[in-house]
C-alpha positions, 0 to 999 in steps of 0.5 A, a space after each residue: 215421068 219425073 217425081 218431084 225429086 225428094 218429095 218426101 222420100 217415101 211412099 208409093 204410087 197411089 199409095 202413101 204407105 207407112 214406108 219408114 222413109 228417112 231423109 238426109 242424115 243431118 237435115 230434118 227439115 229443109 235448111 237450104 233452098 228447096 231447089 238445092 237440098 239433095 233431100 228434095 231435088 235430084 240435081 244432076 242425077 235426077 231419078 226418073 220415077 215411072 210408077 209404084 216400084 220406082 217410088 218404093 225403091 226411092 223410099 228405101 234408098 233414102 231410109 237406109 242412108 239417113 240418121 234421123 228417124 222419120 216416116 214419110 208419105 208422098 204423092 205419086 205425081 203432082 196433084 195425085 194423093 189417093 186420100 182426101 187429105 194429108 191426115 188420112 194418108 199419115 194414118 198409114 204410118 206406124 204410130 200415127 192415128 187420126 181423129 175425124 170430123 165429118 168423116 175426114 181426117 182432122 187431127 193427128 196423134 203420134 205415139 199416143 200424143 195428141 194434136 197439141 203435142 205435134 208441131 206442124 210445119 209447111 215447107 219447114 215453117 211453122 203454120 198458124 192454126 185456127 183452133 183455140 189451142 195448138 192443134 193443127 187441122 189437117 182438113 184445111 189443106 187440100 191433099 192435091 196441093 201437097 207433094 209429101 209430108 214427113 213425120 219426124 220421130 227423133 229430134 235434133 238441134 236444127 228441128 224446131 222445138 215444140 213437138 214431144 210426139 213428133 214434128 210433121 213437115 208438109 211440103 208443096 211442089 217447087 218449080 225447080 223440081 220440075 224442069 221445063 213446063 208442066 200442066 196438070 188438070 183433074 176433075 172428080 165427081 163425088 157421091 155421099 152414100 148417107 146424104 145421097 148427094 153429088 158434088 165435084 172437085 177440080 185441080 189445076 197446076 202449071 209450072 214452068 222454068 225460064 231464063 235458062 232454068 234460072 227462073 221458076 214459076 208455079 201456080 196450083 189451085 184446088 176446089 172441093 165440095 162435099 154435101 155430107 150427112 152425119 148421123 149421131 145418137 149421143 148422151 152427154 154423160 152419166 153422173 151419180 145421183 139418187 132417184 127418190 121416186 124410184 127409191 134408188 140411191 147412188 146410181 149412174 144416171 144418163 143426162 139425156 139422149 139425142 138423135 142428131 142429123 147433121 147436114 153439112 155443106 163443106 167447101 175447100 178452096 186452096 191456092 199455092 204459088 211459088 217463084 224461084 230465082 237463081 240470081 247467081 251461081 251462088 245465090 238462090 231465092 224462093 218465094 212461097 205463098 198459100 191461101 186456104 179457105 175451108 167453110 163448113 155450113 152445118 145444120 143439125 136437126 135433133 130429137 132430144 130427151 133430157 132426164 131429171 132424177 126427180 122425175 123418174 118413177 121407176 128404174 132398173 140397174 145393172 151390177 155397176 148401178 148403171 141405169 139400164 131402163 127407166 120411166 119418166 113422169 108426165 113432167 118430162 119433156 121431149 125437145 126439138 133442137 135446131 143447131 148450127 156448127 159452122 167453121 168459116 176458116 181461112 189460112 194465109 201464109 208467105 215465106 222467103 228463102 235465101 240460100 247463099 253459097 260463098 264457097 263449096 264448103 259454106 252455105 248460109 240460109 235465111 228463111 222468113 215466113 208469116 202466116 195467119 189463121 182466122 175463124 170468124 164464127 162469133 155470134 154465128 152458131 145457133 142453138 134453139 129448142 122447142 119442146 112439149 110435155 111427154 112421158 117417155 121410157 128409156 131402155 139400154 139393153 146393150 148397143 144403142 139405147 132407145 126412147 119411147 114416148 107416150 105422145 108421138 114425136 110427129 103427130 098432135 104436138 103443140 110445141 112450146 118455146 124454151 131456149 134460143 141463143 146465137 153465139 160463137 167464138 172468133 179465133 185468130 192466130 198470127 205468126 212471124 218466124 225467122 231462121 238464119 243458119 250457116 253450114 260449114 262442111 269439112 274436107 274429110 275426117 270424123 266431122 262432116 259438117 257443123 251447123 250453127 243457127 238462130 231462130 225467132 218466132 212471134 205468135 199471137 193467139 186471140 179467142 173471143 166468145 161473142 153472143 149476137 145482138 138480140 140474144 134471147 137465151 133462157 128468157 123463155 125457159 120453162 115451156 110456158 107459151 106455145 109457138 105459132 102454128 105452122 112453125 113445126 114441120 115434119 123432118 125425115 131422118 132417112 136411113 138413120 143408123 139402120 145398119 146398126 139395127 137400132 130401134 129408133 124413130 126416123 121422123 120427128 119435127 123441126 123448125 126454122 131457127 130464124 123464124 123462131 127467133 123472130 117470134 121470140 123477139 116479138 113484143 107479143 111473145 114477150 107479153 105472152 110469156 109475162 102473162 104465163 109466168 105471172 109477171 107484169 106484162 111488158 117486163 120481158 120486152 123491157 128486159 130484152 131491150 135493156 140487156 141485149 141492145 143491137 150490138 154483139 156482146 164480147 164475153 169475159 171468157 175472151 183472151 189474147 196470148 202473146 208468145 215470143 221464142 228466141 233460140 240458138 243452136 249448134 250441131 256437129 254431123 259426123 261419119 266414121 267407122 266403129 269396129 270396121 262398121 260404117 257409123 254416122 250421125 249428129 250431136 247438138 243442142 238447142 237453147 230456147 228462151 220463151 216470153 209469154 204475155 197473157 191478156 184477159 178479163 174477168 169479173 171483179 168480186 167486190 163483196 159477199 153480203 148476208 141474206 136475211 133469214 137465209 144462212 145457206 147463201 150469200 149475195 154476190 156483189 160484182 163490179 159493173 164491168 169486167 176488169 182487164 188482166 195481164 200476166 207475164 212469164 218466161 222460161 228457158 230450156 236446154 235441149 240436147 240431142 244425138 242421132 247415130 246410125 250404123 250399117 251392120 251389113 249391106 242389108 241391116 241398119 241400126 239406129 239410136 237416138 236420144 233427145 230432150 224435147 218440150 211442148 208448150 201448154 195449150 194457150 187456152 190454159 194460159 188465160 188469166 181469168 177467174 170465174 166464180 162457180 159457187 159463192 155459198 157459205 163454207 163453199 166458195 169456189 172458182 175456176 180459171 186459167 194459169 199464166 204461170 204454166 211451164 212446158 211439158 218436158 220429155 227425155 226421149 230414147 229411140 232405137 230401131 233395126 231395119 232389114 232390107 231383105 229384097 229389092 222393094 221389101 223390108 222388115 223394121 222394128 223400133 222401140 221408144 221410151 219417153 219420160 214426160 214431166 210437167 203434165 198439166 192437171 186441174 187442181 183446187 187450191 185456196 186463194 185470197 180475195 179482198 172484199 169490202 166486207 160490209 157485213 163483217 163476215 171475213 176477218 181482215 176483209 179477205 175471203 179464201 176461195 177454192 180455185 180450180 186451175 191447171 197446174 204442172 203436177 204429174 209425170 209419166 213414162 210412155 213406151 212402145 214398139 213399132 213394127 213395119 213390113 213391106 213385100 213385093 211379089 215380083 217373083 210370081 208369074 205375070 200378072 201376079 208379079 204386080 202385087 205387094 203388101 205393106 203392114 205395120 203395127 204400133 203397141 204403146 203403153 204408159 205408166 199413167 193409164 186409167 183405172 175405172 175402179 176409182 172415181 178419184 183419179 186426176 191424171 191419165 194419158 189421153 189418146 194412147 192406143 195401139 194401131 194396125 194398118 194393112 195395105 194390099 196394092 197392085 201395079 202392072 202396066 196401066 193398072 193400079 189398085 189398092 185396098 187399105 185397112 186402118 184399125 185403131 184400138 180402144 183409147 181414152 179420149 178424156 179422163 173427165 167428161 164435162 157431165 159427171 166427170 167420168 172417163 170417155 173411151 173411144 171403142 175400136 174402129 177399123 176402116 176400109 178404103 179402096 182406089 183403082 186407076 187406069 192409064 189410057 195413055 201417058 197423059 190421061 188416066 181415069 180413076 175411082 176411089 172409095 172411103 169407108 166403104 163398109 160404113 164403119 161407125 165411131 162409138 164411145 162409152 163411159 166408165 163401163 162398157 154399157 154406159 153408151 155415150 155416142 155412135 157417129 155414122 159418116 157413111 161411105 163416099 165415092 169418087 170418080 174422075 179423070 186426070 190429064 197432064 202434059 
């Protein structure tokens, strides 16, 4: 059975291992037609791949012949990836780690650089993302629609800029890679262990070539559904404070403790379509289209406890002055929280590639593409709270903290109204991209070919924070009035974290948020609130009507960023000998100009007025509406690169690479807005974005040694060093604001406000070692000769590490951590199987938590995945898969190990299915 020729060069049947595969020496992404690029198609000498070993050998052959450093994964065949999505397969590669959402891989970190530092392409084209920043969500893409993916760790002039960590190119199937007609159908049933729910998946593909192979058509579709449950215990963070009733000062105090059961309905629909036409022997056209819709409807029920320092009557501390136990007065509250976290996401994309070969030595390629991603979630997320007075005690003796209430969490509770809001963010990104490139080959000599090209990209990103009509907000804050009888109902959390041995309640009360909103929006509830707090009856109803109306409200935090990139590049690829040893590679440079237009809105501060008899505060006078703000900036970058490969022997290959790369700042940081956070005498403060930010710039050096000691086996070791400048740090600096100065407070009518903005301030060195190993036991007696193992490890460090002994640190490299992978696989006759273990060491998630400003660390995590397949005949196979079969949980802690922040349980999930292809 033909493997999509070149479909990522690497991996293995049912096993996208981190086989460090390299693609064609001078083409890091396809610049020719996918049907003609030798790295993507077999041409006259198609390689017939019949299973795991052939796929492994193909990966090794391509790796040995390449000049750029790139790791790859590939499906065994059309629509056959063993992982749920591409991110989960990428994590098998050395240096690659992932972050999960709902138990599925979502974001990718490469060599310690998070998702915003990795450029993601689909078929060599930039793809729009629905996230507020630049991070791409891999869980948008159904793995069945992907034929392979390449992770480029060294750069060259041809490769799109923007990825200091890596550039990841995801590839889909093309009909010219599949001669004749091919039909694939598969169906799966899936089971979620925690939710105890079943769901299903389906995939279909048809590909055909017509008109004597000059016309190719392919259509593929995927449907996936999950009924998942995510269990979480979390505190928002610890902050330093005093406990006056307990007689304690300068303690680390937990803000809250919540138990959350999040029940999710996750639906993914994906469609790929491709048409290819070989118009003449010298002209080939390829037209691609993709559509992905990923919807997550997430309904969470929480039992929450918010702690106030002034209500703590007694407490115990550890040596770090972290609260380990405490008792709360009767003024404390227990909350029942109903919340939704929705992701209504759609991604569209289309591309047209024209390849013209006027002679055997000249190739001209034009590639045009468009993509758009939207997440229409404005006003779509609910956060609603009903509570009651409850004296509780908090205990944290290591592990998961526990809370015991004086009153039961389920019986004889009179719920009281507190808070309810509907809001969310609408996000959209639109991309237009054009690349025009010419390759001039030579007839021999030192220079193999010369590439010259031009590139254009126009990106528009828009974020809008929207609160829906009749948004109650904090109008009922204070627990003043009871909610209607019957609103609160018993909620059963099931086997909530029982595997962790936690002493936690597994029943509490919950409510329907829409019924709660109906009550709060009623005149009767508003009048009852007025009477309870001593206001004139009718005041709240009038206020809600005047301030909410019946139309969604767009808030000043919204922004729109336009980015236009124009680049030109040239590269010389060479091959020769040095000291009798074969040497090849490429040197080149990319010249890039970027224009940025930042649009936003902000409050306009008109004046600060004195308050009679109160010298501690000003009355702020703002304009009635926010003012539009626009800023424009531009910058230019020169990005040289060089890649060299040398064959020391038939078995030993060495590589060196050097380059300069950039990553542009997250668009969320560019919004030209200011929000005033403190307007008291002597302490005027504000925060905002910074449209003047420049890109991160990195100087990179890579070296690797590869030893191919057996057919299907290798040992590789690589080292890398990056010097990154222009790291962005939040810093405070004084800025002048002109005021009316009616009370003659500020000389000249200018107030100096300390404004916290992101600024380019820091630099860091990042260095590491990557080790890979693959071995097949084909010399053992049958049936053991089907065994094989792949293992890799990454060790990475930085000069910008976190120091937990100080509270004044403003910069550290987040996401940096070691990782290890081991996969045991077996293929013999109709049987295939694998056991994969992925481990990520502890790493810093963020340096400054929103609560308390302290670091957040993610603790070490190891996960087991398994799969097995049996081929009934050459057309029909049955299979089973298991993900996270040991129910590994994600844990986070604060500055010190015992500052518990969260434990997240996503559970195991299993699949079984059948596949038919002919």
